[in-house]
Structure formats: structure tokens, C-alpha cells
C-alpha positions in Angstrom: 90.3 142.0 60.2 88.0 138.3 60.7 90.6 136.9 58.8 93.7 138.4 61.0 92.2 137.9 64.3 91.5 133.8 63.0 95.1 133.4 62.4 96.0 135.3 65.1 93.5 133.0 67.5 95.4 129.6 64.9 99.0 131.4 65.5 98.1 131.6 69.0 97.3 128.2 69.3 99.6 126.6 67.8 102.8 128.0 70.0 100.9 127.5 73.3 100.7 124.3 72.6 104.3 123.8 71.0 105.0 125.1 74.2 103.5 122.5 76.9 104.7 119.8 74.6 108.4 120.3 74.9 107.9 122.2 78.5 106.6 117.4 78.9 109.2 116.3 77.6 111.6 118.0 79.6 109.3 116.6 82.8 110.1 113.5 84.5 107.0 111.5 84.2 107.4 109.2 87.4 107.0 105.8 87.3 103.7 104.1 88.4 103.7 101.0 89.0 100.9 98.5 89.7 99.7 97.3 92.8 98.9 93.2 92.2 96.3 92.1 95.0 96.8 88.0 95.0 100.6 89.0 96.5 98.8 89.0 99.8 96.3 85.8 99.4 98.9 83.1 100.4 101.0 83.8 103.8 103.8 82.5 100.9 102.6 84.4 98.8 103.0 87.8 101.0 105.8 86.7 102.7 108.3 86.7 99.4 106.7 90.2 97.7 107.6 91.5 101.1 111.3 90.7 100.4 110.7 91.8 96.7 109.4 94.9 97.4 112.3 95.9 99.0 115.0 93.9 96.5 116.6 95.6 93.5 119.3 96.9 92.2 121.2 99.9 92.3 119.3 102.6 90.0 116.0 100.6 90.5 112.8 102.4 92.0 110.8 100.4 94.4 107.7 99.7 94.0 106.3 101.6 97.0 102.6 101.0 96.7 102.6 96.6 96.8 104.9 97.5 99.4 102.7 99.7 102.0 99.7 97.6 100.0 100.9 94.1 102.8 100.7 96.4 105.5 97.3 95.8 108.4 96.8 100.0 109.3 99.2 101.3 111.9 101.8 97.8 110.9 104.9 99.2 113.0 108.6 97.7 111.5 111.2 97.4 114.9 114.6 97.7 113.5 116.3 96.7 116.8 120.3 96.5 117.8 123.0 97.5 119.9 124.2 100.9 119.9 127.4 102.0 120.0 127.9 101.9 124.2 126.3 98.7 124.4 122.5 99.4 124.8 119.8 97.2 122.9 117.4 100.0 121.5 114.4 99.5 120.0 112.6 101.8 117.1 109.4 101.8 115.8 108.6 102.8 112.7 105.1 102.8 110.0 105.9 101.6 106.4 105.9 105.0 105.7 108.3 106.0 108.0 110.7 102.8 107.0 110.4 104.2 102.7 111.6 107.5 103.9 114.0 106.4 106.3 115.4 103.6 103.6 114.2 103.6 100.1 116.6 106.2 98.8 119.5 104.5 100.1 117.7 101.1 98.9 117.6 102.0 95.6 121.4 104.5 96.2 123.0 101.6 97.1 121.9 98.4 95.1 119.9 96.3 98.5 119.6 91.8 97.8 117.6 91.0 101.6 116.7 87.1 100.1 115.2 84.7 103.0 116.9 81.2 103.1 114.8 80.0 106.0 111.8 80.0 107.5 109.7 79.5 110.4 105.7 78.7 110.4 103.5 78.8 113.6 100.0 79.0 113.2 96.9 79.4 115.4 93.5 80.7 112.9 94.0 83.7 111.4 97.2 84.8 113.4 100.4 84.2 112.0 104.0 83.9 113.4 107.4 83.7 110.9 110.9 84.1 111.7 112.0 84.3 108.5 116.3 84.1 108.9 117.4 86.9 105.4 121.2 87.6 104.0 121.4 90.8 102.4 123.7 90.6 99.1 124.1 94.5 98.0 123.8 92.8 94.7 122.1 89.5 93.4 125.0 87.8 91.7 127.4 88.1 95.3 127.7 84.9 97.1 129.0 86.6 100.2 126.3 88.5 102.2 127.5 91.8 104.1 124.6 91.4 107.0 122.3 88.3 107.9 119.1 88.8 110.6 115.9 87.7 111.5 112.9 88.8 110.2 110.5 88.2 113.5 107.3 88.9 111.2 103.2 89.0 112.2 100.0 88.3 109.6 96.7 87.6 110.5 94.3 86.4 107.9 90.3 88.8 107.7 89.2 85.7 105.6 90.1 88.2 102.8 93.8 87.8 102.6 97.2 87.9 104.5 98.0 91.6 106.2 101.5 91.8 107.5 100.6 93.5 111.3 105.0 94.2 112.6 108.0 93.4 111.4 110.5 93.2 114.4 113.6 92.2 113.7 117.8 92.1 114.5 120.2 90.8 112.9 123.6 89.3 112.9 126.7 90.5 114.9 130.0 88.8 117.5 128.1 88.3 120.2 124.6 87.2 118.5 124.7 84.7 115.9 121.8 83.0 114.3 121.4 79.5 115.7 121.9 76.7 113.2 118.3 75.9 114.4 116.7 79.1 111.6 119.9 78.3 109.2 119.9 76.5 106.1 
């Protein structure tokens, strides 16, 4: 009787283990990215990391943890522009709001935002960066589908740089990029 009971316990354990392995083989393991804390140790690294985290080929997952790491608590991303009625509008988003509203589109379509010119003004730990950008669906494309300027405010907390706000607008037929902000 003890041998029969022992046999059934072993058999049950073996079957349970195999079923668990089959289930875990079918589960998609989410891609986990590391956060590189050195990416916010200089103004230049912070800006480059901002562009790199949102850029990638179609189907490429973004490192949203690294993206969120760049932003100060309560930071805002503020796209601006004219609506269809010609009214100038702003939209205020947290980094998490930006990921929810744009993340899937960036990954589904491919998106590369490249900085082509930068003007930096600094007073102590307060920094303002005017960063001219071009956007492409693939990194190999030569003609951008969109251009504009990111107005980026940063703060240094004696340890690292934080993005406080990014306020941007795209170039339009009525609002061309000034030569002063082009390479």
C-alpha cells in the first residue's frame, strides 16, 4: 500500500511539473530592460538618451523604464500646435501618459527622432535646451516626415540631471524652422 501511494505521489508530481513547464513555454516572457543610471550624469547624455529611448525600428520594444528614469517627479511632456480650426492648442502629459498614448504607435510604425541642432543656456543648476529634431520611420531614410523643436528644461540636483519639461512644436508650412536653429 505504501509503495502504491508513493508511486502515485511521484507520478502526480511528475505530471504537475511537466504541465507547468508546458505552460511556461507558452507564456511570453516580457522583455526586461536595465536602467543605466549613467545616462543622466550629463546634459548631453540625458538628451541623447531621451532621443534613443523613443527611437527604434518597427516592432522594436522601447526601454520605457529608462525613459521614465530621465524625468523629475511631476514632469510634463507638452506637444503644441494648431488644430483643424486653426486654434493653437497644448496637451499636458506625464511620462506615463506619453507612453500610453504614443508607445504602441512608435513600436508598430518604427520611429527615429534625431537631434540635428542644439542651443543650450545654463544658469547654475537650471538649463534650457532648444533641440531641433527630424523624424524618420527608419534610420536609413534620408528625408524626414516631420521636423520641429523640443524646448527642454532640466535641473541638476547635485547628483544627476532631470528633465522637468519638454514642450515641443512641429514645423508647418506657416511655421518654418528658423535658420538659426538648423545645422
